[in-house]
Structures are given as structure tokens and as C-alpha cells.
C-alpha positions as CSV (number, residue, x, y, z in Angstrom):
1,M,-13.7,-22.1,-1.6
2,S,-15.1,-22.7,1.9
3,E,-15.3,-19.7,4.3
4,A,-12.5,-21.3,6.4
5,V,-10.2,-21.7,3.4
6,M,-11.0,-18.2,2.2
7,M,-10.1,-16.7,5.6
8,N,-6.7,-18.3,5.4
9,A,-5.9,-18.1,1.7
10,L,-3.9,-15.0,2.0
11,I,-1.8,-16.2,4.9
12,P,1.8,-17.3,3.9
13,F,2.4,-21.0,3.8
14,Y,-1.3,-21.9,4.0
15,S,-2.3,-24.3,1.2
16,T,-4.9,-26.9,0.6
17,K,-2.8,-28.6,-2.0
18,R,-0.5,-31.5,-1.1
19,S,2.4,-30.0,-3.0
20,G,1.4,-26.3,-2.6
21,T,3.7,-23.8,-0.9
22,G,1.0,-21.3,0.1
23,L,3.0,-18.4,-1.3
24,G,1.1,-17.4,-4.4
25,L,-1.8,-15.4,-3.0
26,A,0.3,-14.3,0.1
27,L,3.0,-12.9,-2.2
28,A,0.4,-11.1,-4.3
29,R,-1.2,-9.6,-1.2
30,E,2.2,-8.3,0.0
31,I,3.0,-6.7,-3.3
32,I,-0.5,-5.1,-3.7
33,E,-0.5,-3.8,-0.1
34,A,3.0,-2.4,-0.6
35,H,1.4,-0.3,-3.4
36,D,-1.4,0.8,-1.1
37,G,-3.8,-1.6,-2.8
38,R,-6.2,-4.3,-1.6
39,I,-6.9,-7.9,-2.7
40,L,-10.3,-9.4,-2.3
41,L,-11.5,-13.0,-2.7
42,A,-15.2,-13.9,-3.4
43,N,-16.9,-17.1,-4.4
44,R,-18.9,-17.0,-7.7
45,D,-22.5,-18.0,-7.7
46,G,-22.0,-20.7,-10.4
47,G,-18.7,-22.0,-8.8
48,G,-15.2,-20.8,-8.9
49,L,-13.5,-17.8,-7.3
50,V,-13.1,-14.1,-8.2
51,V,-9.8,-12.5,-7.1
52,S,-10.1,-8.7,-7.3
53,L,-7.1,-6.4,-7.2
54,I,-7.7,-2.8,-6.2
55,L,-4.8,-0.4,-6.8
56,P,-4.8,3.4,-6.3
57,V,-4.6,5.7,-9.3
């Protein structure tokens, strides 16, 4: 994922897919933050993306 795409990936209705709604990661972010958590995106060295969910105990 490019830096520009990663910066917008959690924004509602942002999608790089022709038929995408842009709601998946945005909805996940809303749910996680409603539980005082965080969601992090990071590119993997060998390609691909890591999505980390951090929730309080």
C-alpha cells in the first residue's frame, strides 16, 4: 500500500477498488475506537499489509 493510500485507508468511503465501498476498514476503526482501542496499518517488508488491532484489557 502506498503511503498516500495508507493515510486514507481508514477514512469512510475511500476505496482504491472500482466496486469498493470504502467501509470495511473505516467501520472496523469506528468499532475498535468505540472500545478505546486502536487500529494500525503497516506494510510488510516482503509485500502485503499488516493490520494490528489493539484493545484494552
